Chimera marker file (.cmm) of the C-alpha trace (Angstrom):
<marker_set name="trace">
<marker id="1" x="120.678" y="106.439" z="111.909" r="1" g="1" b="0" radius="0.5"/>
<marker id="2" x="117.908" y="106.628" z="109.455" r="1" g="1" b="0" radius="0.5"/>
<marker id="3" x="117.448" y="103.512" z="107.052" r="1" g="1" b="0" radius="0.5"/>
<marker id="4" x="117.802" y="104.194" z="103.313" r="1" g="1" b="0" radius="0.5"/>
<marker id="5" x="115.424" y="101.214" z="102.437" r="1" g="1" b="0" radius="0.5"/>
<marker id="6" x="112.629" y="102.258" z="104.627" r="1" g="1" b="0" radius="0.5"/>
<marker id="7" x="111.218" y="104.898" z="102.012" r="1" g="1" b="0" radius="0.5"/>
<marker id="8" x="111.541" y="102.403" z="99.117" r="1" g="1" b="0" radius="0.5"/>
<marker id="9" x="109.968" y="99.445" z="100.924" r="1" g="1" b="0" radius="0.5"/>
<marker id="10" x="106.963" y="101.897" z="102.006" r="1" g="1" b="0" radius="0.5"/>
<marker id="11" x="106.471" y="102.936" z="98.512" r="1" g="1" b="0" radius="0.5"/>
<marker id="12" x="106.344" y="99.506" z="97.063" r="1" g="1" b="0" radius="0.5"/>
<marker id="13" x="104.186" y="98.298" z="100.367" r="1" g="1" b="0" radius="0.5"/>
<marker id="14" x="101.565" y="101.390" z="98.751" r="1" g="1" b="0" radius="0.5"/>
<marker id="15" x="101.491" y="100.412" z="95.278" r="1" g="1" b="0" radius="0.5"/>
<marker id="16" x="100.826" y="96.556" z="96.321" r="1" g="1" b="0" radius="0.5"/>
<marker id="17" x="98.096" y="97.676" z="98.528" r="1" g="1" b="0" radius="0.5"/>
<marker id="18" x="96.336" y="99.729" z="95.791" r="1" g="1" b="0" radius="0.5"/>
<marker id="19" x="96.638" y="97.205" z="93.158" r="1" g="1" b="0" radius="0.5"/>
<marker id="20" x="95.151" y="94.653" z="95.138" r="1" g="1" b="0" radius="0.5"/>
<marker id="21" x="91.972" y="96.969" z="95.933" r="1" g="1" b="0" radius="0.5"/>
<marker id="22" x="91.416" y="97.653" z="92.224" r="1" g="1" b="0" radius="0.5"/>
<marker id="23" x="90.248" y="93.744" z="91.407" r="1" g="1" b="0" radius="0.5"/>
<marker id="24" x="88.613" y="93.555" z="94.881" r="1" g="1" b="0" radius="0.5"/>
<marker id="25" x="85.015" y="93.421" z="94.467" r="1" g="1" b="0" radius="0.5"/>
<marker id="26" x="84.550" y="90.839" z="97.331" r="1" g="1" b="0" radius="0.5"/>
<marker id="27" x="82.472" y="93.177" z="99.156" r="1" g="1" b="0" radius="0.5"/>
<marker id="28" x="79.666" y="93.519" z="96.402" r="1" g="1" b="0" radius="0.5"/>
<marker id="29" x="77.070" y="91.832" z="96.057" r="1" g="1" b="0" radius="0.5"/>
<marker id="30" x="75.348" y="90.041" z="92.631" r="1" g="1" b="0" radius="0.5"/>
<marker id="31" x="72.713" y="92.522" z="93.041" r="1" g="1" b="0" radius="0.5"/>
<marker id="32" x="75.091" y="95.023" z="92.592" r="1" g="1" b="0" radius="0.5"/>
<marker id="33" x="76.244" y="93.326" z="89.542" r="1" g="1" b="0" radius="0.5"/>
<marker id="34" x="72.475" y="93.610" z="88.153" r="1" g="1" b="0" radius="0.5"/>
<marker id="35" x="72.517" y="97.227" z="89.188" r="1" g="1" b="0" radius="0.5"/>
<marker id="36" x="75.701" y="98.052" z="87.151" r="1" g="1" b="0" radius="0.5"/>
<marker id="37" x="74.509" y="96.446" z="84.048" r="1" g="1" b="0" radius="0.5"/>
<marker id="38" x="71.412" y="98.708" z="84.372" r="1" g="1" b="0" radius="0.5"/>
<marker id="39" x="73.391" y="101.585" z="84.438" r="1" g="1" b="0" radius="0.5"/>
<marker id="40" x="75.440" y="100.469" z="81.436" r="1" g="1" b="0" radius="0.5"/>
<marker id="41" x="71.880" y="100.649" z="79.527" r="1" g="1" b="0" radius="0.5"/>
<marker id="42" x="71.394" y="96.606" z="79.588" r="1" g="1" b="0" radius="0.5"/>
<marker id="43" x="67.911" y="95.835" z="79.837" r="1" g="1" b="0" radius="0.5"/>
<marker id="44" x="67.644" y="93.093" z="82.457" r="1" g="1" b="0" radius="0.5"/>
<marker id="45" x="64.344" y="91.491" z="81.927" r="1" g="1" b="0" radius="0.5"/>
<marker id="46" x="64.041" y="89.260" z="84.998" r="1" g="1" b="0" radius="0.5"/>
<marker id="47" x="66.062" y="88.353" z="88.126" r="1" g="1" b="0" radius="0.5"/>
<marker id="48" x="65.956" y="85.053" z="89.951" r="1" g="1" b="0" radius="0.5"/>
<marker id="49" x="67.960" y="83.848" z="92.920" r="1" g="1" b="0" radius="0.5"/>
<marker id="50" x="69.868" y="80.777" z="92.130" r="1" g="1" b="0" radius="0.5"/>
<marker id="51" x="71.196" y="77.914" z="94.603" r="1" g="1" b="0" radius="0.5"/>
<marker id="52" x="75.049" y="79.072" z="94.851" r="1" g="1" b="0" radius="0.5"/>
<marker id="53" x="76.018" y="75.506" z="96.551" r="1" g="1" b="0" radius="0.5"/>
<marker id="54" x="76.416" y="73.408" z="93.302" r="1" g="1" b="0" radius="0.5"/>
<marker id="55" x="79.308" y="75.685" z="92.007" r="1" g="1" b="0" radius="0.5"/>
<marker id="56" x="80.801" y="76.262" z="95.461" r="1" g="1" b="0" radius="0.5"/>
<marker id="57" x="79.577" y="80.014" z="95.276" r="1" g="1" b="0" radius="0.5"/>
<marker id="58" x="78.353" y="82.130" z="98.451" r="1" g="1" b="0" radius="0.5"/>
<marker id="59" x="75.612" y="83.698" z="96.064" r="1" g="1" b="0" radius="0.5"/>
<marker id="60" x="74.241" y="83.591" z="92.755" r="1" g="1" b="0" radius="0.5"/>
<marker id="61" x="71.436" y="84.997" z="90.733" r="1" g="1" b="0" radius="0.5"/>
<marker id="62" x="70.208" y="84.225" z="87.330" r="1" g="1" b="0" radius="0.5"/>
<marker id="63" x="69.289" y="87.389" z="85.165" r="1" g="1" b="0" radius="0.5"/>
<marker id="64" x="67.736" y="87.356" z="81.542" r="1" g="1" b="0" radius="0.5"/>
<marker id="65" x="69.432" y="90.163" z="79.361" r="1" g="1" b="0" radius="0.5"/>
<marker id="66" x="68.750" y="90.570" z="75.824" r="1" g="1" b="0" radius="0.5"/>
<marker id="67" x="66.190" y="87.266" z="75.893" r="1" g="1" b="0" radius="0.5"/>
<marker id="68" x="69.000" y="85.063" z="77.250" r="1" g="1" b="0" radius="0.5"/>
<marker id="69" x="69.670" y="83.781" z="80.691" r="1" g="1" b="0" radius="0.5"/>
<marker id="70" x="72.990" y="84.047" z="82.466" r="1" g="1" b="0" radius="0.5"/>
<marker id="71" x="74.335" y="83.004" z="85.830" r="1" g="1" b="0" radius="0.5"/>
<marker id="72" x="76.044" y="85.466" z="88.169" r="1" g="1" b="0" radius="0.5"/>
<marker id="73" x="77.949" y="83.671" z="90.922" r="1" g="1" b="0" radius="0.5"/>
<marker id="74" x="79.586" y="85.512" z="93.623" r="1" g="1" b="0" radius="0.5"/>
<marker id="75" x="82.717" y="83.929" z="95.793" r="1" g="1" b="0" radius="0.5"/>
<marker id="76" x="84.000" y="85.039" z="99.385" r="1" g="1" b="0" radius="0.5"/>
<marker id="77" x="87.928" y="85.246" z="98.265" r="1" g="1" b="0" radius="0.5"/>
<marker id="78" x="88.943" y="85.710" z="101.470" r="1" g="1" b="0" radius="0.5"/>
<marker id="79" x="89.508" y="82.027" z="102.010" r="1" g="1" b="0" radius="0.5"/>
<marker id="80" x="92.856" y="80.843" z="100.422" r="1" g="1" b="0" radius="0.5"/>
<marker id="81" x="91.068" y="77.782" z="98.840" r="1" g="1" b="0" radius="0.5"/>
<marker id="82" x="88.332" y="80.003" z="96.999" r="1" g="1" b="0" radius="0.5"/>
<marker id="83" x="91.084" y="82.311" z="95.720" r="1" g="1" b="0" radius="0.5"/>
<marker id="84" x="92.596" y="79.018" z="94.429" r="1" g="1" b="0" radius="0.5"/>
<marker id="85" x="89.769" y="77.547" z="93.017" r="1" g="1" b="0" radius="0.5"/>
<marker id="86" x="88.993" y="80.963" z="91.065" r="1" g="1" b="0" radius="0.5"/>
<marker id="87" x="92.127" y="80.850" z="89.839" r="1" g="1" b="0" radius="0.5"/>
<marker id="88" x="91.795" y="77.658" z="88.234" r="1" g="1" b="0" radius="0.5"/>
<marker id="89" x="88.546" y="78.240" z="86.901" r="1" g="1" b="0" radius="0.5"/>
<marker id="90" x="89.916" y="81.263" z="85.449" r="1" g="1" b="0" radius="0.5"/>
<marker id="91" x="93.010" y="79.332" z="83.521" r="1" g="1" b="0" radius="0.5"/>
<marker id="92" x="90.378" y="76.445" z="82.510" r="1" g="1" b="0" radius="0.5"/>
<marker id="93" x="87.992" y="79.176" z="81.351" r="1" g="1" b="0" radius="0.5"/>
<marker id="94" x="85.024" y="76.592" z="82.366" r="1" g="1" b="0" radius="0.5"/>
<marker id="95" x="83.418" y="75.410" z="85.435" r="1" g="1" b="0" radius="0.5"/>
<marker id="96" x="81.933" y="71.903" z="85.483" r="1" g="1" b="0" radius="0.5"/>
<marker id="97" x="78.344" y="71.773" z="86.841" r="1" g="1" b="0" radius="0.5"/>
<marker id="98" x="76.529" y="67.837" z="86.767" r="1" g="1" b="0" radius="0.5"/>
<marker id="99" x="79.826" y="67.053" z="84.507" r="1" g="1" b="0" radius="0.5"/>
<marker id="100" x="78.699" y="69.051" z="82.052" r="1" g="1" b="0" radius="0.5"/>
<marker id="101" x="81.447" y="71.863" z="81.142" r="1" g="1" b="0" radius="0.5"/>
<marker id="102" x="80.017" y="75.631" z="81.118" r="1" g="1" b="0" radius="0.5"/>
<marker id="103" x="82.296" y="78.367" z="79.495" r="1" g="1" b="0" radius="0.5"/>
<marker id="104" x="83.583" y="81.141" z="81.843" r="1" g="1" b="0" radius="0.5"/>
<marker id="105" x="84.874" y="83.793" z="79.841" r="1" g="1" b="0" radius="0.5"/>
<marker id="106" x="86.577" y="85.980" z="82.594" r="1" g="1" b="0" radius="0.5"/>
<marker id="107" x="86.756" y="85.743" z="86.334" r="1" g="1" b="0" radius="0.5"/>
<marker id="108" x="86.987" y="89.098" z="87.828" r="1" g="1" b="0" radius="0.5"/>
<marker id="109" x="87.710" y="89.517" z="91.517" r="1" g="1" b="0" radius="0.5"/>
<marker id="110" x="84.641" y="87.169" z="93.439" r="1" g="1" b="0" radius="0.5"/>
<marker id="111" x="82.623" y="87.102" z="90.293" r="1" g="1" b="0" radius="0.5"/>
<marker id="112" x="82.329" y="84.988" z="87.238" r="1" g="1" b="0" radius="0.5"/>
<marker id="113" x="78.871" y="84.954" z="84.675" r="1" g="1" b="0" radius="0.5"/>
<marker id="114" x="77.999" y="81.784" z="83.203" r="1" g="1" b="0" radius="0.5"/>
<marker id="115" x="75.631" y="81.730" z="79.853" r="1" g="1" b="0" radius="0.5"/>
<marker id="116" x="77.503" y="84.476" z="77.940" r="1" g="1" b="0" radius="0.5"/>
<marker id="117" x="78.179" y="82.236" z="75.068" r="1" g="1" b="0" radius="0.5"/>
<marker id="118" x="74.661" y="82.767" z="73.293" r="1" g="1" b="0" radius="0.5"/>
<marker id="119" x="74.240" y="86.126" z="74.499" r="1" g="1" b="0" radius="0.5"/>
<marker id="120" x="73.892" y="89.003" z="72.468" r="1" g="1" b="0" radius="0.5"/>
<marker id="121" x="75.187" y="91.525" z="74.752" r="1" g="1" b="0" radius="0.5"/>
<marker id="122" x="78.353" y="89.258" z="75.711" r="1" g="1" b="0" radius="0.5"/>
<marker id="123" x="80.728" y="92.070" z="75.104" r="1" g="1" b="0" radius="0.5"/>
<marker id="124" x="78.607" y="94.615" z="76.797" r="1" g="1" b="0" radius="0.5"/>
<marker id="125" x="78.497" y="92.420" z="79.909" r="1" g="1" b="0" radius="0.5"/>
<marker id="126" x="81.863" y="91.508" z="79.732" r="1" g="1" b="0" radius="0.5"/>
<marker id="127" x="82.808" y="95.275" z="80.070" r="1" g="1" b="0" radius="0.5"/>
<marker id="128" x="80.815" y="95.846" z="83.043" r="1" g="1" b="0" radius="0.5"/>
<marker id="129" x="82.260" y="92.588" z="84.932" r="1" g="1" b="0" radius="0.5"/>
<marker id="130" x="85.634" y="94.194" z="84.194" r="1" g="1" b="0" radius="0.5"/>
<marker id="131" x="84.603" y="97.307" z="85.367" r="1" g="1" b="0" radius="0.5"/>
<marker id="132" x="82.892" y="95.980" z="88.574" r="1" g="1" b="0" radius="0.5"/>
<marker id="133" x="84.570" y="97.221" z="91.439" r="1" g="1" b="0" radius="0.5"/>
<link id1="1" id2="2" r="1" g="1" b="0" radius="0.2"/>
<link id1="2" id2="3" r="1" g="1" b="0" radius="0.2"/>
<link id1="3" id2="4" r="1" g="1" b="0" radius="0.2"/>
<link id1="4" id2="5" r="1" g="1" b="0" radius="0.2"/>
<link id1="5" id2="6" r="1" g="1" b="0" radius="0.2"/>
<link id1="6" id2="7" r="1" g="1" b="0" radius="0.2"/>
<link id1="7" id2="8" r="1" g="1" b="0" radius="0.2"/>
<link id1="8" id2="9" r="1" g="1" b="0" radius="0.2"/>
<link id1="9" id2="10" r="1" g="1" b="0" radius="0.2"/>
<link id1="10" id2="11" r="1" g="1" b="0" radius="0.2"/>
<link id1="11" id2="12" r="1" g="1" b="0" radius="0.2"/>
<link id1="12" id2="13" r="1" g="1" b="0" radius="0.2"/>
<link id1="13" id2="14" r="1" g="1" b="0" radius="0.2"/>
<link id1="14" id2="15" r="1" g="1" b="0" radius="0.2"/>
<link id1="15" id2="16" r="1" g="1" b="0" radius="0.2"/>
<link id1="16" id2="17" r="1" g="1" b="0" radius="0.2"/>
<link id1="17" id2="18" r="1" g="1" b="0" radius="0.2"/>
<link id1="18" id2="19" r="1" g="1" b="0" radius="0.2"/>
<link id1="19" id2="20" r="1" g="1" b="0" radius="0.2"/>
<link id1="20" id2="21" r="1" g="1" b="0" radius="0.2"/>
<link id1="21" id2="22" r="1" g="1" b="0" radius="0.2"/>
<link id1="22" id2="23" r="1" g="1" b="0" radius="0.2"/>
<link id1="23" id2="24" r="1" g="1" b="0" radius="0.2"/>
<link id1="24" id2="25" r="1" g="1" b="0" radius="0.2"/>
<link id1="25" id2="26" r="1" g="1" b="0" radius="0.2"/>
<link id1="26" id2="27" r="1" g="1" b="0" radius="0.2"/>
<link id1="27" id2="28" r="1" g="1" b="0" radius="0.2"/>
<link id1="28" id2="29" r="1" g="1" b="0" radius="0.2"/>
<link id1="29" id2="30" r="1" g="1" b="0" radius="0.2"/>
<link id1="30" id2="31" r="1" g="1" b="0" radius="0.2"/>
<link id1="31" id2="32" r="1" g="1" b="0" radius="0.2"/>
<link id1="32" id2="33" r="1" g="1" b="0" radius="0.2"/>
<link id1="33" id2="34" r="1" g="1" b="0" radius="0.2"/>
<link id1="34" id2="35" r="1" g="1" b="0" radius="0.2"/>
<link id1="35" id2="36" r="1" g="1" b="0" radius="0.2"/>
<link id1="36" id2="37" r="1" g="1" b="0" radius="0.2"/>
<link id1="37" id2="38" r="1" g="1" b="0" radius="0.2"/>
<link id1="38" id2="39" r="1" g="1" b="0" radius="0.2"/>
<link id1="39" id2="40" r="1" g="1" b="0" radius="0.2"/>
<link id1="40" id2="41" r="1" g="1" b="0" radius="0.2"/>
<link id1="41" id2="42" r="1" g="1" b="0" radius="0.2"/>
<link id1="42" id2="43" r="1" g="1" b="0" radius="0.2"/>
<link id1="43" id2="44" r="1" g="1" b="0" radius="0.2"/>
<link id1="44" id2="45" r="1" g="1" b="0" radius="0.2"/>
<link id1="45" id2="46" r="1" g="1" b="0" radius="0.2"/>
<link id1="46" id2="47" r="1" g="1" b="0" radius="0.2"/>
<link id1="47" id2="48" r="1" g="1" b="0" radius="0.2"/>
<link id1="48" id2="49" r="1" g="1" b="0" radius="0.2"/>
<link id1="49" id2="50" r="1" g="1" b="0" radius="0.2"/>
<link id1="50" id2="51" r="1" g="1" b="0" radius="0.2"/>
<link id1="51" id2="52" r="1" g="1" b="0" radius="0.2"/>
<link id1="52" id2="53" r="1" g="1" b="0" radius="0.2"/>
<link id1="53" id2="54" r="1" g="1" b="0" radius="0.2"/>
<link id1="54" id2="55" r="1" g="1" b="0" radius="0.2"/>
<link id1="55" id2="56" r="1" g="1" b="0" radius="0.2"/>
<link id1="56" id2="57" r="1" g="1" b="0" radius="0.2"/>
<link id1="57" id2="58" r="1" g="1" b="0" radius="0.2"/>
<link id1="58" id2="59" r="1" g="1" b="0" radius="0.2"/>
<link id1="59" id2="60" r="1" g="1" b="0" radius="0.2"/>
<link id1="60" id2="61" r="1" g="1" b="0" radius="0.2"/>
<link id1="61" id2="62" r="1" g="1" b="0" radius="0.2"/>
<link id1="62" id2="63" r="1" g="1" b="0" radius="0.2"/>
<link id1="63" id2="64" r="1" g="1" b="0" radius="0.2"/>
<link id1="64" id2="65" r="1" g="1" b="0" radius="0.2"/>
<link id1="65" id2="66" r="1" g="1" b="0" radius="0.2"/>
<link id1="66" id2="67" r="1" g="1" b="0" radius="0.2"/>
<link id1="67" id2="68" r="1" g="1" b="0" radius="0.2"/>
<link id1="68" id2="69" r="1" g="1" b="0" radius="0.2"/>
<link id1="69" id2="70" r="1" g="1" b="0" radius="0.2"/>
<link id1="70" id2="71" r="1" g="1" b="0" radius="0.2"/>
<link id1="71" id2="72" r="1" g="1" b="0" radius="0.2"/>
<link id1="72" id2="73" r="1" g="1" b="0" radius="0.2"/>
<link id1="73" id2="74" r="1" g="1" b="0" radius="0.2"/>
<link id1="74" id2="75" r="1" g="1" b="0" radius="0.2"/>
<link id1="75" id2="76" r="1" g="1" b="0" radius="0.2"/>
<link id1="76" id2="77" r="1" g="1" b="0" radius="0.2"/>
<link id1="77" id2="78" r="1" g="1" b="0" radius="0.2"/>
<link id1="78" id2="79" r="1" g="1" b="0" radius="0.2"/>
<link id1="79" id2="80" r="1" g="1" b="0" radius="0.2"/>
<link id1="80" id2="81" r="1" g="1" b="0" radius="0.2"/>
<link id1="81" id2="82" r="1" g="1" b="0" radius="0.2"/>
<link id1="82" id2="83" r="1" g="1" b="0" radius="0.2"/>
<link id1="83" id2="84" r="1" g="1" b="0" radius="0.2"/>
<link id1="84" id2="85" r="1" g="1" b="0" radius="0.2"/>
<link id1="85" id2="86" r="1" g="1" b="0" radius="0.2"/>
<link id1="86" id2="87" r="1" g="1" b="0" radius="0.2"/>
<link id1="87" id2="88" r="1" g="1" b="0" radius="0.2"/>
<link id1="88" id2="89" r="1" g="1" b="0" radius="0.2"/>
<link id1="89" id2="90" r="1" g="1" b="0" radius="0.2"/>
<link id1="90" id2="91" r="1" g="1" b="0" radius="0.2"/>
<link id1="91" id2="92" r="1" g="1" b="0" radius="0.2"/>
<link id1="92" id2="93" r="1" g="1" b="0" radius="0.2"/>
<link id1="93" id2="94" r="1" g="1" b="0" radius="0.2"/>
<link id1="94" id2="95" r="1" g="1" b="0" radius="0.2"/>
<link id1="95" id2="96" r="1" g="1" b="0" radius="0.2"/>
<link id1="96" id2="97" r="1" g="1" b="0" radius="0.2"/>
<link id1="97" id2="98" r="1" g="1" b="0" radius="0.2"/>
<link id1="98" id2="99" r="1" g="1" b="0" radius="0.2"/>
<link id1="99" id2="100" r="1" g="1" b="0" radius="0.2"/>
<link id1="100" id2="101" r="1" g="1" b="0" radius="0.2"/>
<link id1="101" id2="102" r="1" g="1" b="0" radius="0.2"/>
<link id1="102" id2="103" r="1" g="1" b="0" radius="0.2"/>
<link id1="103" id2="104" r="1" g="1" b="0" radius="0.2"/>
<link id1="104" id2="105" r="1" g="1" b="0" radius="0.2"/>
<link id1="105" id2="106" r="1" g="1" b="0" radius="0.2"/>
<link id1="106" id2="107" r="1" g="1" b="0" radius="0.2"/>
<link id1="107" id2="108" r="1" g="1" b="0" radius="0.2"/>
<link id1="108" id2="109" r="1" g="1" b="0" radius="0.2"/>
<link id1="109" id2="110" r="1" g="1" b="0" radius="0.2"/>
<link id1="110" id2="111" r="1" g="1" b="0" radius="0.2"/>
<link id1="111" id2="112" r="1" g="1" b="0" radius="0.2"/>
<link id1="112" id2="113" r="1" g="1" b="0" radius="0.2"/>
<link id1="113" id2="114" r="1" g="1" b="0" radius="0.2"/>
<link id1="114" id2="115" r="1" g="1" b="0" radius="0.2"/>
<link id1="115" id2="116" r="1" g="1" b="0" radius="0.2"/>
<link id1="116" id2="117" r="1" g="1" b="0" radius="0.2"/>
<link id1="117" id2="118" r="1" g="1" b="0" radius="0.2"/>
<link id1="118" id2="119" r="1" g="1" b="0" radius="0.2"/>
<link id1="119" id2="120" r="1" g="1" b="0" radius="0.2"/>
<link id1="120" id2="121" r="1" g="1" b="0" radius="0.2"/>
<link id1="121" id2="122" r="1" g="1" b="0" radius="0.2"/>
<link id1="122" id2="123" r="1" g="1" b="0" radius="0.2"/>
<link id1="123" id2="124" r="1" g="1" b="0" radius="0.2"/>
<link id1="124" id2="125" r="1" g="1" b="0" radius="0.2"/>
<link id1="125" id2="126" r="1" g="1" b="0" radius="0.2"/>
<link id1="126" id2="127" r="1" g="1" b="0" radius="0.2"/>
<link id1="127" id2="128" r="1" g="1" b="0" radius="0.2"/>
<link id1="128" id2="129" r="1" g="1" b="0" radius="0.2"/>
<link id1="129" id2="130" r="1" g="1" b="0" radius="0.2"/>
<link id1="130" id2="131" r="1" g="1" b="0" radius="0.2"/>
<link id1="131" id2="132" r="1" g="1" b="0" radius="0.2"/>
<link id1="132" id2="133" r="1" g="1" b="0" radius="0.2"/>
</marker_set>
């Protein structure tokens, strides 16, 4: 006897699997984000490593774009506590560093960028972030 629910369940499982993959950029590195910005025509003037620990990130870079520094932070989303923290940051649209709030315009997958508020290329950088996978 064949179950009539099995094909429907399998279809839903496949859709959920693929939808989760579209936002999964946990395998990428901040250097990949810098390459993606260059590919989109943004002029990267310099790149420096940052200590990711103060924000609880696994990796971080500072990139100078259009004369303004931005911080690129990557988190390991494989831990539930990290996923929850990123969700809180996404909802609050800010992160605190030494008690000072910094705006976070968007959390995408395992990444967010700070320092966009005064960057003339803010919209282009956010486009790259939204397509970063």
